N, C-alpha and C positions, 0 to 999 in steps of 0.2 A: 524256434531254434531247433537245429538238428540235434539228434540224440546219439548216444554211443552204444554200440553193441559190445558187450564184454563176454567173450567166449573162452571157456576153459575146457581142457581136454578131459578132466576128471574132477569129481567132487573133492578129491584130496587136494586140489589146487585152491579150493575156496579160502582157507585161512590166509593165503598169500594175496589173493585177488581182493579180499575184503578191504585191504589197504587203500584201494581206489575209491571205494564207495563214499567214504567221508569227504574226500576231495570233491567228488561230483555233487554231493549234498551241500557242501559249503558254497559252491558256485551256482547251484540251482540247475545243474546239467542233468537232463533226463538220461537214464541208462536202462538197458535191459540185460539180463544175465542168462547165459545159455551154457549147458554142459553138452558139448559135442566133440567127438574125437575124429581127428584126421584119418585114423586107421580103422576105427570100428563103426563110424557113422559118416563116411565120406559123402554120401548123397545129401544128407542133411546139412553138412558143412557147406557144400556147394550151393544148395538151395538158399540158405541164409545169406551167404556172402554175395552171391550173384544178384540177389534181389534187395540188398541192403539200401542202396540209394533210393529205390522206389519205396522202401519201408520207412523212410524218414531219417536214416542214419547218416552221419557226417564223418564218423571215424569208427573203426573197428579195432578192438584190442583182443589179442589172442594170447592166452597163457597156457604153457604146457611144459612139462619136464621131460627128462630123458631124451628120446629121439626128437621131440619138439617140432614136428612138422606142421603143426596147426597153423601158425602164422603164415607160413608159405602156402599152404593149401588155401587159406582165405585170400591171400594177396593174388594168387593165381587167377581168381575168378571175379575180382572187383578192381575198379580204378580208384576207389576210395582209399584214403590213408589207412594203413594197417600198422599197429604198434604191437610188437611182440614182447611178452614178458617171459623170459626163461625162468623156470621154476626149479629151485634146488631140490633134487631128489636123486635117488639111485647111487651107485658106487662112485660116480664122478662129481657128486656134490653140486650139480648144475652146470659144470663146464660144458658137458655134452649138449645141454639145452641151449646154452649161450651160443655155442658154435653153430648149431643147427639153425638157430633163429637169425643170427647175424650174417651168415654166409649165403645170401640169396643170389641167384643168377642175375646178371645184368638185365635190366628192363622190368624186373619184378621186385621193387624195393619193399623192405619191411624195416620200419624204424624200430630199433631195439634198445630197451632200457637194461639196467643192471639185473643180475639174478635176483629174483624176488622183488623187483622194483615197481610194484603196482602203483605206489603213490606217484612216482615220476611218470608212469604211463598215463595216469589220470590227469596230471598237470599238463603233459604234452598234448593229450587229446583236447583239453580245455583251451590250450593255446591255439591249436588248429581251428577250433570252432570260433575263437575270438577274432579271427581274421574278418569275419562278417558280423560280429556282434560287439558293439562298443561297450555294452554293460559288462560282458565277460572280460573285455580288455581292461576296463577300469578295476574290476575285481581282482584281476591278476596283478595289476600294478600295486594295489593295496596289500595283497598277499605278500609280495616281494618286500614292500616297505616294512610290514610286520616282522618278516623274517630277519631283515637287517636290524631292526630295533631290538629284537630278542638277542641277537649276537652282541650288539653294543652294550646292552644291559649286563650280559654275562661278563663282558670285558671289564665293565666298571666294577662289578662285584669282585672279580679276581684281582683287579689292578692293585698293585702295591703289596700283595701278599707274598710274592715270590721275587723279591729284589735282594 
């Protein structure tokens, strides 16, 4: 199975990115974590992203706040799927990161999740990998069933209390 590279622009992004790790562990998806900056370590970002396919990766996730150019810098040098996680930080509370991540030029896509949406980034990465892995596909179907059952249970619990 292909693995996922999780790249964050700073160690301050780790509390957000950690939300992805439990998802990967639940589904048995291997992942590696890197701290690399589009601005301070551009050569290392380029080296990782441009060799990711050969390194056994199937998806790359890039998390960054403020200017948030990391996902774009990664996507510019790989044809693997890139998922951007805009991180809430700075005076704009993550809006700047969201806009920087989602507004990619035509031809260089970055799938973008919600601000601080590491869990959804991990689910999306797992869905991408499930295209060629039936075990992951079945696991995702079960995960969705469990989510639906949890909502229905809450509905039962609250049913009749507010009539």
